[in-house]
N, C-alpha and C positions, 0 to 999 in steps of 0.2 A: 504492501499499499504506500502511496506516495499524497506528499499536501493537494495536490492538482487534478492527476490523471488517474487515480484507482476510483472506479466504484463499486458499490456494495448492490448486494440484491435488492434494498431498497432502492423506488425510483428517486435519480435525480433530476432535478427541474428548477428550473429558472426563475419561476413564479409560483411562490409555494400558495397565495391566494388560489390561483386554479387550481387545486386538490383537495384544499380544505374547507370548499364548497361552503363560503361564510356566505350567509345572507347581505342583501343590496343595503340594509341601512349599516350593517354593520363589516364592506367592504373591505376597510382599512384596520387587520388589528389592533387592537391598545397591548401594545408593551411597555415594558418599564424604563420607556427613555429616560435616561440624565441630565437632557441637554436641559432642560427647563429648570433643573432645580435650584432649591435657594435664590429665587424673586425677591428682588428687595427694592426698599425706597428708597432715595438717596438721603433721607433725611434720616432712615432706621442705623446709625452705625453697626449697632450689634449684625445686624440680619448681614450687614456689606460685609465687616469681619468675618463674618461667617463662611459667606459666598466666594470671598478672595481666600481663604484657606483652603477649603473644599477645592479652588481649583488646583492651587498649591499642590497640595498633600496629595491629590489624587497622578496629580504630575510628577512629582518631585520623591512620593512617601514624605512619613514624618521624619525621622531623623535629622536629612537632608535639608529641611525646611526652618530657618531660625526664626523668632519671634519679631528681628529686624524688617526682616524682608516681607513679611508678612503685613507687617506696619508701612514700610514704603513700597509694598503694591497697594495697598486699600489707602494710601493718604488720609492715614489717621494718624493722630499725637500718641506717644506711650502709653501716657494716660487712661485713655479712649481704652485701650486693650483690657488693661488691668481694673478698669469701674465693671467691666462684665466676663470678664474671665480669670480666677485665682490664680493661674498656671498655663504653661501652655499645655500641657497633657489636660488641664480642664477644658479648654480650647479644645483638643483633640476629641475626648467624650462627646462636646455639644453636637463636633459638625457629622461624627459618627450616629448619635440618636434622630439627629434632623434628617442626614440621610436615608435611615429608615424609615424615619417618619410618612417622608417622600413618598418612598419607595410605599410603603402599606398604601397609600393612595392609589398608588397605579397599579396595584395587583386589587384593588378594589373595583375600579375600574373593568377591570378583565374579567372579575368577575359578573359583573352586571351585564354582561355582553350577552346576546342571543345565539350563544353557541354551545356545543356542548361539551364536558368537560373534557373530552378527550382532543377537543379542537381549542380550547383557551391555552391546555398542557401543551399541546405541541408548537402554539406561537410561542409564548413564555420560552422553552427551551431551544426555538429556530432562532429567537432575537437575542438569546443570552449565547449563543452558539456563534451569530453574527458578527455579535458586537465584539467580542473577546478575542477574533482572530487579529492578528497580525500587530500591528505598533498597538501601545497599549496610551490613551488618553484621558482626560479628563473625562471625560463622559462614560468609559467605561470601566475604570479598575480601582476604586476606591475604596472596594470590598479586597477588591483581591490583594494589591499593594499592603494596606495594614494588615490584612491577615496573618502573612509573610514577614512582618515587621514588628508587631507592638505587644506580641502575646509575651516574652519576655522582658518587657521594657515597662507594661503601665495596667496594670490590676482593673483601674476603671475602662479605659479604652479596651482592654481583652473581654468585660463582661458587658459593655455595650454593642462590641462585636454578637459575643453567643446570642442576646438577647435581640438584635436584625435576623441572626442566623435562624434563633427559633420560631422568630414570624413567622419567617419564607416556608419555614416546614410544615407550619402549622396551615398555613395557605395551600399550599401543596397537599399537602395531607385532606385538606377540604377536599378537593377539588378530585384527589381519587375515589373518596367514599362516595363524589357525587357522581363518579365515572359509572361507577360501580352501581349505582341506583339508575342511571338512566342507559344501563348498558354499552357504552362507545369505551371502556377501559373493561380489557380483558379483567377476571378474578382472579388474581394467584390464592390459592387455598394454603390457610397456615401464615400465612404471610398478612400483618395487619396494614390498614394505609402508612399509617405512622411512620411503621420501620419502610415502607416504602419508598416513601419520601425523604427522610433521612438516607438510605442508599444513595436514590438519585441528586440530592444537596450535593453531599459527601463527595459523591462521584466527581459531578459537575468542579464546585469550586475546588477539589483536587485537580481537576485535569485543568482550571486555567490557571492556577500554580505553574504546573511543570509546561503549559504550554509558553508561557510568559520566560520561565526558565531556561526553556530549551530553543526558543525561538519555531517554535513551528507549531503547527495548526492540527497534529496527528491524532494529541492527546482529546482533543475537543470532539473530532471527527470521529476516535472510538466511543466517547462516551454517548455522542450524540446519536448512534448508532444503535448502539444499547438501550435506551432510554427508549428509544423511536421504539424499536420491536417490541418492547414490553409495554409499550402503551397501545401497542397497532396500529400507529400512525401508516397510512396508506404509502404515504410518500415523504421525502426529505430534501432540504436543499443542502449541499454539500461544497 
């Protein structure tokens, strides 16, 4: 298998929408897009700092970004930072919590679509595959970057990440249960929906980390094929 030339028995397609039978009112699938994270009013200094920090941390990581760079990029004085955040660690924790709060709203929007649970999960994981490939930028990689970096240096940030992981696992669990109810997802005997959700999420997060380390899309392609097979997706885009 190569990154670009080897195809699986699952049908490759240039247009996922053609194969997921999306209703006309839902023609464009809702995905947990990060591009509009942390919108803020020009007069809201705290939100401006969080938005600036998100961009910097997602691009460079936590340890590589200093408070001075954050302040210079945001164009705010040092006193403003410490008015809202006791430390850089507290600042990082707030960014993670804000990230997952927005992510939660996006997952709720996916849930509200007029699609089967299987289609919602296929869209979700297809989006993950698409956005975690190749070069990592601020719209893709906050959780991936920080998961590999802060676990040993900040308990509070690690706990914030863990809470975000669980939030997503809970959502996937709900979709699996819904898929079993509407018969859109194959029911695996003796395995709970939560266990399936954890296996998928852990596999995807691990594949994203390895893809970043190896500069290869193969880990993501492998885990996407595995997930699609277990979901019963008729076709995926690689």
